[in-house]
C-alpha positions, -999 to 999 in steps of 0.1 A, spaced: 5 -1 4 29 30 6 45 19 -21 19 36 -45 23 69 -28 46 85 -52 47 127 -56 13 138 -57 5 115 -22 34 134 -3 29 164 -18 -5 161 -3 8 152 32 30 178 37 7 201 28 -13 187 56 17 185 78 19 229 72 -13 227 77 -20 216 110 14 225 125 18 251 114 52 267 95 70 281 129 66 243 141 84 224 117 113 252 113 122 247 148 111 210 146 137 205 120 164 226 138 163 203 167 168 171 144 195 185 127 213 199 162 206 156 171 221 150 144 253 168 145 251 161 180 252 122 172 283 125 142 305 144 168 293 120 191 305 85 165 335 108 160 346 113 193 343 73 204 359 64 166 390 85 179 385 75 219 393 33 203 422 39 184 439 59 207 429 33 229 449 1 205 472 22 203 481 23 242 477 -9 241 502 -19 214 535 -38 218 566 -40 210 573 -84 210 604 -74 190 634 -92 202 655 -73 224 691 -83 194 663 -73 168 663 -34 192 700 -32 188 705 -36 147 683 -11 138 
């Protein structure tokens, strides 16, 4: 049923939502959605950097002592 909405159906839904909520409410809602997406992306980036830092600290040098002297 939802596969056959098409462009006219989407436009009708958009008009109904605009009439029900008003332009100001939708604008503020979209602003909050944008802030949420930005915060999510920042959190993912910080988490990735934290994991990479932790992995870099956990790496141990297992080179034998006699091979270290050669370098």
